[in-house]
C-alpha positions as CSV (number, residue, x, y, z in Angstrom):
1,M,106.3,61.2,86.3
2,K,108.7,62.3,89.1
3,K,110.7,65.5,88.6
4,I,113.9,67.0,90.1
5,F,114.7,70.8,90.1
6,I,117.3,71.9,88.1
7,L,118.8,75.4,88.1
8,F,119.7,76.6,84.6
9,I,122.2,79.3,84.4
10,F,121.6,81.7,81.4
11,V,125.0,82.8,80.1
12,S,124.6,86.4,79.0
13,T,128.2,86.5,77.5
14,I,131.2,84.4,77.4
15,L,132.4,86.2,80.5
16,S,129.5,86.9,82.7
17,C,126.6,84.7,83.8
18,A,123.4,85.0,85.7
19,S,121.0,82.4,87.0
20,E,117.4,81.4,86.9
21,S,115.7,78.3,87.9
22,K,112.9,76.3,86.6
23,D,111.5,72.6,87.0
24,Q,112.7,70.2,84.4
25,S,112.7,66.5,84.2
26,V,116.1,65.1,83.6
27,N,115.2,61.3,83.0
28,K,111.7,60.0,82.3
29,D,112.6,56.9,84.3
30,N,113.9,59.2,87.3
31,K,113.7,57.1,90.5
32,N,114.8,59.8,93.1
33,T,113.8,63.4,93.6
34,S,116.2,64.0,96.4
35,P,119.2,66.3,95.7
36,P,121.9,64.1,94.4
37,N,125.4,63.6,96.1
38,I,128.5,64.7,94.3
39,I,131.7,63.0,94.3
40,L,134.4,64.8,92.4
41,V,137.7,62.6,91.9
42,I,140.5,64.4,90.3
43,T,144.0,63.0,89.9
44,D,147.3,65.0,89.9
45,D,149.5,65.1,86.6
46,Q,147.5,62.1,84.9
47,G,147.2,62.9,81.2
48,Y,144.4,62.0,78.7
49,G,146.6,59.2,77.4
50,D,147.2,57.6,80.8
51,M,144.2,55.1,80.7
52,G,143.4,52.1,78.8
53,H,140.0,53.4,77.3
54,T,141.7,56.3,75.7
55,G,144.1,54.0,73.7
56,N,147.1,53.3,76.2
57,P,148.2,49.8,75.4
58,I,150.2,49.1,78.6
59,I,148.5,50.9,81.4
60,K,146.2,48.8,83.6
61,T,142.8,50.9,84.4
62,P,140.0,48.4,84.1
63,T,137.7,50.2,86.5
64,I,138.0,53.7,85.0
65,D,137.7,52.1,81.6
66,A,134.4,50.3,82.7
67,F,133.3,53.4,84.2
68,S,133.9,55.5,81.0
69,K,131.5,53.0,79.2
70,E,128.8,53.6,81.9
71,S,129.0,57.3,81.9
72,V,129.0,60.6,79.9
73,N,132.5,61.6,78.5
74,L,133.5,65.0,77.7
75,T,136.2,64.4,75.1
76,N,137.0,68.1,74.3
77,Y,137.4,69.1,77.8
78,H,140.2,71.4,78.9
79,V,141.8,72.7,82.1
80,G,144.9,74.8,83.1
81,T,148.2,73.4,82.2
82,T,149.2,72.7,85.9
83,C,147.7,71.6,88.8
84,A,146.8,74.7,91.1
85,P,145.4,76.7,88.2
86,T,143.2,74.0,87.4
87,R,141.8,73.5,90.9
88,A,141.4,77.2,91.2
89,G,139.4,77.5,87.8
90,L,137.3,74.3,88.7
91,L,136.2,75.3,92.3
92,T,135.5,79.0,91.2
93,G,134.4,78.9,87.6
94,R,137.0,81.6,86.9
95,N,140.2,81.6,85.2
96,C,143.2,81.4,87.3
97,N,144.7,84.7,86.2
98,R,141.7,86.2,87.7
99,N,141.7,84.7,91.0
100,G,145.3,84.7,92.3
101,V,146.5,81.2,91.3
102,W,148.5,81.7,88.0
103,H,151.6,79.6,89.4
104,T,152.2,76.6,91.7
105,I,154.6,78.5,94.1
106,M,155.9,82.0,94.6
107,G,152.8,83.2,96.4
108,A,150.9,82.8,93.3
109,S,149.1,79.5,94.2
110,I,146.9,81.1,96.9
111,L,143.3,81.5,95.9
112,N,142.2,85.0,96.6
113,A,140.0,85.4,99.8
114,E,137.1,87.2,97.8
115,E,136.5,84.2,95.5
116,T,133.4,81.9,96.1
117,T,134.1,78.4,95.8
118,M,131.9,75.3,94.9
119,A,132.0,74.4,98.5
120,D,130.6,77.7,99.6
121,V,127.9,77.5,97.1
122,F,126.9,73.9,98.2
123,Q,127.5,74.4,101.8
124,K,125.0,77.4,101.7
125,N,122.5,75.3,100.2
126,G,122.5,72.7,102.7
127,Y,125.0,70.2,101.3
128,R,127.6,68.7,103.8
129,T,131.1,69.2,102.2
130,G,134.3,67.6,102.5
131,M,137.7,67.6,100.8
132,F,140.5,65.0,101.0
133,G,144.0,64.9,99.6
134,K,145.6,67.9,97.7
135,W,144.2,71.5,98.3
136,H,147.2,73.6,96.9
137,L,145.3,76.8,97.0
138,G,146.8,78.3,100.3
139,D,148.4,76.9,103.5
140,N,147.6,79.8,105.7
141,H,144.4,81.5,106.9
142,P,142.1,82.6,105.3
143,F,142.8,80.2,102.4
144,L,142.7,76.7,104.1
145,P,140.1,74.3,102.8
146,H,138.0,74.7,106.1
147,D,138.0,78.4,105.5
148,R,136.7,77.9,102.1
149,G,133.4,76.1,102.5
150,F,134.5,72.7,103.4
151,D,133.0,71.4,106.6
152,E,135.5,68.5,106.8
153,A,139.2,68.6,105.3
154,F,141.9,66.3,105.4
155,Y,144.9,67.3,103.5
156,H,148.7,67.6,103.0
157,G,150.6,70.9,102.7
158,G,151.7,72.6,99.5
159,G,151.4,71.2,96.0
160,G,152.2,67.6,96.8
161,V,153.2,65.3,99.5
162,G,156.7,66.0,100.4
163,Q,156.9,69.7,99.4
164,T,158.2,72.5,101.7
165,P,154.8,73.2,103.4
166,D,154.0,69.6,103.9
167,Y,154.6,68.0,107.3
168,W,158.4,67.0,107.5
169,E,159.5,63.8,106.0
170,N,156.2,62.9,104.4
171,D,157.0,60.4,101.7
172,Y,153.6,58.8,100.6
173,F,153.9,56.1,103.3
174,D,152.7,56.4,107.0
175,D,152.7,60.2,106.8
176,T,151.1,63.0,108.9
177,Y,148.5,65.2,107.2
178,H,146.2,68.0,108.7
179,R,142.5,67.6,109.7
180,N,141.0,71.0,109.8
181,G,144.5,72.3,110.7
182,V,145.3,69.7,113.3
183,P,148.3,67.3,112.4
184,E,147.3,63.7,112.5
185,K,149.5,60.6,111.7
186,K,148.0,57.8,109.4
187,K,149.3,54.4,108.4
188,G,149.1,53.5,104.7
189,Y,149.9,54.8,101.2
190,C,148.7,58.4,100.7
191,T,146.2,57.6,98.0
192,D,144.7,54.6,100.0
193,V,144.4,57.1,103.0
194,W,142.4,59.7,100.9
195,F,140.0,57.3,99.7
196,N,139.5,55.7,103.3
197,E,138.9,59.2,104.4
198,A,136.4,60.0,101.8
199,M,134.4,56.8,102.4
200,K,134.2,57.6,106.1
201,F,132.9,61.1,105.2
202,I,130.4,59.5,102.8
203,D,129.3,57.0,105.6
204,N,128.6,59.7,107.9
205,K,126.9,61.9,105.5
206,K,125.0,59.6,103.4
207,E,121.4,60.6,105.0
208,A,121.9,64.1,103.7
209,P,123.2,65.4,100.4
210,F,127.1,65.8,100.2
211,L,129.7,67.1,98.2
212,C,133.0,65.1,98.3
213,Y,136.1,66.8,96.7
214,L,138.5,63.9,96.5
215,S,141.5,65.5,95.2
216,L,144.6,63.2,95.0
217,N,148.4,63.9,95.1
218,A,149.1,60.8,92.8
219,P,150.5,60.4,90.3
220,H,152.6,63.5,91.1
221,S,156.3,63.1,91.6
222,P,158.2,61.8,93.5
223,F,157.1,58.5,91.9
224,N,156.9,56.4,95.1
225,V,154.4,53.4,94.8
226,P,153.7,50.3,96.8
227,E,156.0,47.6,95.5
228,K,153.2,45.3,94.1
229,Y,152.1,48.2,91.8
230,Y,155.5,48.6,90.4
231,D,155.7,45.0,90.1
232,L,152.8,44.9,87.7
233,Y,155.2,46.7,85.1
234,Q,158.7,45.7,86.2
235,N,159.0,43.5,83.0
236,E,157.6,46.2,80.4
237,T,160.3,47.0,78.2
238,A,158.6,49.8,76.2
239,I,158.4,52.1,79.2
240,T,161.2,53.7,81.4
241,E,161.8,52.8,85.1
242,G,160.2,56.1,86.0
243,Q,157.0,55.4,84.0
244,K,156.7,51.9,85.5
245,R,156.3,53.5,89.0
246,F,154.1,56.2,87.4
247,Y,151.6,53.8,85.7
248,G,151.7,51.8,89.2
249,M,150.3,54.8,90.8
250,I,147.6,55.1,88.4
251,T,146.7,51.6,88.7
252,N,146.6,52.1,92.5
253,I,144.1,54.8,91.9
254,D,142.2,52.5,89.8
255,D,141.9,50.0,92.5
256,N,140.8,52.5,94.8
257,F,138.3,54.0,92.4
258,S,137.0,50.5,92.3
259,R,136.6,50.4,96.3
260,L,134.8,53.6,96.1
261,I,132.3,52.4,93.5
262,N,131.5,49.1,95.4
263,H,131.0,51.1,98.6
264,L,128.5,53.5,97.0
265,E,126.6,50.3,95.7
266,E,126.6,48.9,99.4
267,L,125.4,51.9,100.8
268,G,122.5,52.1,98.1
269,I,123.3,55.5,97.2
270,A,125.1,54.9,93.8
271,D,122.2,55.8,91.4
272,N,121.7,59.2,93.0
273,T,125.3,60.2,93.2
274,I,127.0,62.5,90.6
275,L,130.5,60.6,90.3
276,I,133.1,62.4,88.4
277,Y,136.7,61.2,87.3
278,T,138.9,63.8,85.9
279,T,142.6,64.9,86.0
280,D,144.2,68.3,86.4
281,N,146.6,68.6,83.4
282,G,148.5,66.9,80.8
283,T,150.7,64.0,81.7
284,A,153.9,64.4,83.7
285,R,155.7,61.2,83.0
286,G,153.4,59.2,80.7
287,Y,155.0,60.4,77.5
288,V,158.8,61.1,77.9
289,T,162.1,60.9,76.0
290,D,164.4,58.1,77.6
291,K,167.5,59.6,78.7
292,K,169.7,56.7,77.9
293,T,168.5,56.0,74.3
294,G,166.7,59.2,73.2
295,E,163.8,57.2,72.4
296,V,160.1,58.5,73.0
297,K,158.2,56.2,75.3
298,G,154.7,56.1,76.4
299,Y,151.5,57.2,74.8
300,N,149.9,60.8,74.5
301,A,146.8,60.0,72.4
302,G,148.4,61.6,69.5
303,M,148.6,65.0,71.1
304,R,151.5,67.5,71.1
305,G,152.7,68.7,74.6
306,T,152.5,67.5,78.1
307,K,152.2,69.0,81.4
308,A,152.7,72.8,81.5
309,S,152.3,73.0,77.8
310,E,149.9,75.3,75.9
311,Y,149.7,72.8,73.2
312,E,146.6,70.3,73.3
313,G,148.5,67.6,75.4
314,G,149.2,69.9,78.3
315,H,145.6,71.0,78.9
316,R,143.0,68.4,77.1
317,V,142.1,65.8,79.7
318,P,139.3,63.5,80.4
319,W,136.1,64.1,82.3
320,I,133.8,61.2,83.1
321,M,130.6,61.8,84.7
322,R,128.0,59.3,85.8
323,W,124.5,59.8,87.3
324,P,121.9,57.1,86.7
325,D,118.9,58.9,88.4
326,G,119.6,61.9,86.2
327,G,120.1,60.0,83.0
328,L,124.0,60.6,82.7
329,T,125.0,57.0,81.6
330,G,125.4,55.0,78.7
331,G,129.0,55.7,77.6
332,K,128.3,58.7,75.6
333,S,131.0,61.0,74.2
334,L,130.5,64.5,73.7
335,N,133.0,66.5,71.7
336,G,131.7,70.0,72.2
337,L,134.4,72.6,73.7
338,T,134.1,72.6,77.4
339,A,136.2,73.3,80.4
340,H,136.9,73.1,84.1
341,V,135.6,76.6,84.8
342,D,132.1,75.2,83.6
343,M,131.7,72.8,86.4
344,L,130.6,75.1,89.3
345,P,127.7,76.5,87.3
346,T,126.8,73.1,85.7
347,L,126.8,71.1,88.9
348,A,124.8,74.0,90.7
349,A,122.3,73.6,87.9
350,L,122.2,69.8,88.0
351,T,121.6,69.8,91.7
352,G,119.2,72.7,91.9
353,Q,121.4,74.9,94.0
354,S,120.8,78.6,94.2
355,F,123.9,80.3,92.6
356,A,124.0,84.0,91.4
357,P,127.8,84.8,90.8
358,T,128.8,88.3,91.9
359,K,132.0,88.1,89.9
360,K,132.5,87.8,86.1
361,M,132.6,84.1,85.2
362,D,134.5,82.3,82.4
363,G,132.4,79.2,83.0
364,T,129.1,78.4,81.5
365,N,126.3,76.1,82.6
366,I,126.5,73.0,80.2
367,S,123.8,70.9,82.0
368,N,121.5,70.9,79.0
369,Y,124.4,69.9,76.7
370,L,125.2,67.0,79.2
371,L,121.6,65.9,79.1
372,G,121.4,65.9,75.5
373,E,118.9,68.6,75.1
374,T,121.0,71.3,73.4
375,E,124.2,71.6,71.4
376,A,127.4,72.6,73.2
377,P,127.6,76.4,73.6
378,K,129.2,78.5,71.1
379,R,132.1,80.1,72.7
380,I,135.9,81.0,72.8
381,L,138.2,79.7,75.7
382,V,141.4,80.6,76.9
383,T,144.1,78.6,78.8
384,D,147.7,79.4,79.3
385,T,151.0,78.7,81.2
386,Q,152.3,81.5,83.2
387,R,154.5,80.3,86.0
388,V,156.1,83.6,86.4
389,P,156.0,86.3,89.0
390,W,153.2,88.2,87.4
391,P,151.0,87.2,84.4
392,E,152.1,88.3,81.0
393,E,149.8,89.0,78.1
394,G,150.2,86.4,75.4
395,K,152.4,84.1,77.3
396,N,152.0,80.3,76.2
397,S,148.4,80.9,75.4
398,S,145.9,78.7,73.5
399,V,142.9,80.4,72.4
400,M,140.3,77.8,71.6
401,E,137.0,78.0,69.4
402,G,135.4,74.4,68.4
403,D,138.3,72.8,66.6
404,W,140.3,75.9,66.2
405,R,143.4,76.4,68.3
406,L,145.4,79.7,68.1
407,M,148.7,79.3,69.8
408,N,150.7,82.3,71.1
409,G,148.7,84.6,68.7
410,T,150.8,83.3,65.8
411,E,150.1,79.5,65.0
412,L,146.7,78.2,64.0
413,Y,145.7,74.7,63.9
414,D,142.6,72.6,63.2
415,I,142.8,69.9,65.5
416,S,139.9,67.9,63.5
417,K,142.3,67.5,60.8
418,D,145.8,67.9,62.6
419,P,145.3,66.5,66.0
420,G,149.0,66.6,66.6
421,Q,149.2,70.3,65.9
422,K,152.1,69.8,63.3
423,T,151.2,72.2,60.6
424,N,150.6,76.0,61.2
425,I,147.8,77.1,58.9
426,A,147.7,80.7,60.1
427,D,148.7,82.2,56.7
428,Q,145.7,80.4,55.1
429,H,143.0,81.8,57.7
430,T,144.2,85.1,58.5
431,D,140.4,86.2,59.2
432,K,140.5,83.6,62.0
433,V,143.7,84.5,63.4
434,T,142.5,88.2,63.6
435,E,139.3,87.1,65.1
436,L,140.8,85.1,67.8
437,N,143.3,87.6,68.7
438,T,140.9,90.4,68.9
439,F,139.0,88.2,71.5
440,Y,142.0,87.4,73.5
441,K,143.1,90.9,73.8
442,K,139.8,92.0,75.1
443,W,139.6,89.0,77.4
444,W,143.1,89.7,78.7
445,K,142.4,93.2,79.4
446,D,139.4,92.2,81.4
447,V,141.2,89.5,83.3
448,I,144.4,91.4,84.2
449,S,142.2,94.1,85.9
450,E,141.4,91.6,88.5
451,T,144.7,90.1,89.1
452,K,146.3,90.3,92.5
453,F,148.3,88.5,95.1
454,S,146.5,87.0,98.0
455,I,147.3,88.4,101.4
456,I,148.3,86.0,104.1
457,D,146.6,86.6,107.7
458,L,148.9,86.4,110.7
459,G,147.7,86.4,114.3
460,V,144.8,83.9,113.6
461,D,146.2,80.8,115.3
462,S,148.5,80.8,118.3
463,I,151.5,80.2,116.0
464,D,151.2,80.9,112.2
465,M,153.6,79.3,109.9
466,L,155.1,80.6,106.7
467,T,157.4,78.7,104.3
468,C,159.7,79.9,101.6
469,H,157.4,77.9,99.0
470,D,155.0,81.1,99.1
471,A,157.7,83.9,99.2
472,Q,157.1,86.3,96.0
473,T,160.6,85.7,94.3
474,I,161.5,87.3,91.0
475,G,163.8,85.6,88.7
476,Y,164.3,82.4,90.9
477,Y,162.4,79.4,92.3
478,P,162.4,79.2,95.9
479,P,163.0,75.7,97.5
480,W,159.7,74.3,97.0
481,N,160.1,70.8,98.1
482,Q,161.8,69.2,101.1
483,Q,164.6,67.6,98.9
484,L,165.5,71.2,98.1
485,I,165.3,72.1,101.6
486,R,167.7,69.2,102.6
487,K,170.2,70.3,99.9
488,G,170.6,73.6,101.8
489,K,171.3,76.0,98.8
490,P,170.9,79.6,100.0
491,M,167.7,81.4,98.7
492,K,167.9,85.0,97.8
493,P,165.6,86.9,100.4
494,A,162.0,87.6,99.1
495,P,158.9,89.1,100.6
496,F,155.5,87.8,101.8
497,S,152.3,89.8,101.4
498,V,150.7,89.5,105.0
499,R,148.0,91.0,107.0
500,F,148.3,91.3,110.9
501,V,144.8,90.8,112.1
502,E,145.6,92.5,115.4
503,A,148.1,95.1,116.5
504,G,150.6,94.0,119.2
505,T,153.8,92.3,119.9
506,Y,154.7,89.5,117.7
507,R,157.7,86.9,118.1
508,F,159.1,85.7,114.8
509,H,160.9,82.3,114.9
510,L,163.2,82.1,111.9
511,T,164.4,78.5,111.1
512,R,166.2,76.4,108.6
513,W,164.4,73.2,109.4
514,P,160.6,72.8,110.2
515,M,159.7,72.8,114.1
516,E,158.6,69.1,114.0
517,S,162.0,68.0,112.7
518,G,163.5,68.9,115.9
519,L,166.7,70.0,114.2
520,A,169.0,72.9,115.3
521,L,169.8,75.7,112.7
522,G,173.3,74.5,111.9
523,E,172.5,70.8,112.0
524,S,172.9,68.4,109.2
525,T,171.2,65.0,108.8
526,S,172.2,61.4,107.6
527,D,168.9,60.0,107.3
528,G,168.9,60.0,103.5
529,T,167.5,56.8,101.8
530,P,168.5,55.2,98.5
531,A,166.3,54.6,95.9
532,T,164.4,51.2,95.3
533,S,162.7,49.7,92.5
534,H,159.5,51.3,93.7
535,T,160.6,54.5,95.5
536,E,162.8,57.6,94.8
537,P,165.9,58.5,97.0
538,T,166.0,61.0,99.8
539,V,169.2,63.0,100.2
540,N,170.9,63.8,103.5
541,G,170.4,67.3,105.0
542,V,173.3,69.5,104.4
543,S,174.5,71.9,107.1
544,M,174.1,75.7,106.6
545,K,176.0,78.1,109.2
546,F,174.2,81.3,110.0
547,A,175.7,84.5,111.6
548,K,172.8,86.9,111.8
549,A,169.0,86.9,111.4
550,H,167.0,89.9,109.8
551,L,163.5,90.6,109.9
552,K,161.8,93.5,107.9
553,V,158.0,94.2,108.3
554,S,157.1,97.2,106.0
555,D,159.5,100.1,107.1
556,Q,160.6,98.2,110.5
557,S,163.7,96.2,110.8
558,A,165.5,93.9,113.3
559,V,168.3,92.0,113.6
560,V,169.7,89.5,116.0
561,E,173.1,87.2,116.4
562,V,172.3,83.4,115.5
563,D,173.1,80.5,117.8
564,N,173.3,77.6,115.3
565,K,173.0,75.2,118.2
566,K,169.3,76.4,118.8
567,Q,166.3,75.8,116.6
568,A,165.5,79.2,115.6
569,A,166.5,82.7,115.7
570,V,163.9,84.7,117.5
571,L,163.0,88.4,117.0
572,E,160.2,90.4,118.5
573,M,158.7,93.3,116.9
574,E,155.7,95.6,117.8
575,V,153.4,95.9,114.5
576,P,150.4,97.6,113.7
577,K,147.1,95.9,112.4
578,G,146.8,95.7,108.6
579,E,148.7,94.8,105.5
580,A,152.3,94.7,105.4
581,S,155.4,93.3,103.4
582,L,157.5,90.7,105.6
583,T,160.7,89.5,104.6
584,A,162.9,87.2,106.9
585,Y,166.5,86.1,106.1
586,F,169.8,85.0,107.4
587,D,173.4,86.2,106.8
588,M,175.5,83.1,106.5
589,E,178.8,82.8,108.1
590,D,180.3,83.3,104.5
591,G,178.7,86.4,104.1
592,V,175.8,85.0,101.7
593,E,172.2,86.0,102.5
594,S,169.6,83.2,102.5
595,N,166.0,83.5,103.1
596,A,164.6,81.6,106.1
597,F,163.1,78.4,104.8
598,Y,160.4,78.5,107.6
599,I,159.0,81.4,109.8
600,Y,156.9,80.8,112.7
601,V,154.8,83.9,113.6
602,E,153.6,84.0,117.4
603,K,151.3,86.6,118.8
604,V,152.6,87.6,122.2
605,N,149.9,89.9,123.4
């Protein structure tokens, strides 16, 4: 009987793990002893209830539903409550509060440079690695996907198509993305493009094992979708207009997932490919209150909470995995408590990778559980919603053990009896509340000791771009998408944490619009577009008038007069090598200060 090698990671505690390897057969009918490929498809803002097989009576997801019946399903699987924290935990096996990604903006969505990613591990062990779509873990060096273990990366900027770091005027259709840092325009709808690029990568790498991280932007807002997908739902009266577009985006994903599965079959590599479908947090639009009628519309699988909530609906999501050669088939449902942080050690084990983490892990190798050889590990897990300048102990927290959920330290639920978390039973189980709070306090003390902001490198490329998306604001959000940039509301100045890789003279271009727009500082635009049945509107760009531009780099400062007819206000400064705080802002003609929305940093010598 043929065997494949599996690396089993022995978890010594909930928070630390070491690895050892041994030979083990995963399937008595195993047909292939070569390392399996891995394709990980993760969608953005699709909740547990946004699929047909989980009970949604309206949405059309036939491919995903059929795939679930052919696979192993983790039905008590948990992630972060928003997108970047989930991706950071998934790729590192470590909770987002440890690794620099406790938010989606404000400099807190940048994965610390010292972290080891799944791509690092697999690349080191001979896998070819590629990522396509949404990165959202840093738009500057050394945080870009091709800095973090991916041989090939084709991605948009920021946390979504059309956000501030993204290429100007991207709107899901015929957009410009980046291939290993170089802009490249593509025809077509964004989700179709990501799948096309992933399949090209698979074609070129099919003779060697590969890791393909297919990280989708859809169905994140704005809810723009090809018209034919809106038309599938246009006559549904049980959902809102926004939900019709949201559901259409998901059905488009389903169609693309079908293309991917068929492509693997045609290449003859489907059986020895670990194919995974999952999502990054609870639904963003699948369960809402209709603004016109006050009626709740949509489906949330009976759970309380949606995206960004610490309640179950905010972080319990589907995890569907198929690997025929490894015996992961049959439509099994496993209800043991599992999480996104388990996936790096688990996939390393299933594929025989050498992986000895040097940092404390929150994840556990669950390969034996997936293979039906052991029960789910006994453990306690924590997820939370921070979305603040600096993580706060106890904030919007869920402490999970089996079916127990301790919410915010005071509310206790048994979801096996109360899946909607309606009745707080903390006063009936005071010992359990104490036990889970004791664990949480110890866990938090350990986690917060590692928390830090990431430092952006400047002087790496000929010109490096900073955007206000990553400014470290306190008490307010920066303009994090291009619609807000267009509206031209002043932003209070805020610093960036940077590192100049070389000493020398640097030229700083402070702008109100991104360079590729070609717009002058004081210019307005009249290129707004009205809403259609299947797309959201774009507003015109409001003019802002500036008087002076200021630059502060640690204890140095400079100021220049602004010519609003030029594209940028330019300042030069001699700076030493090393870390610094950088703030760049304007005095407007009316005396109000506004952070520069974009800062281009050029190394002169």
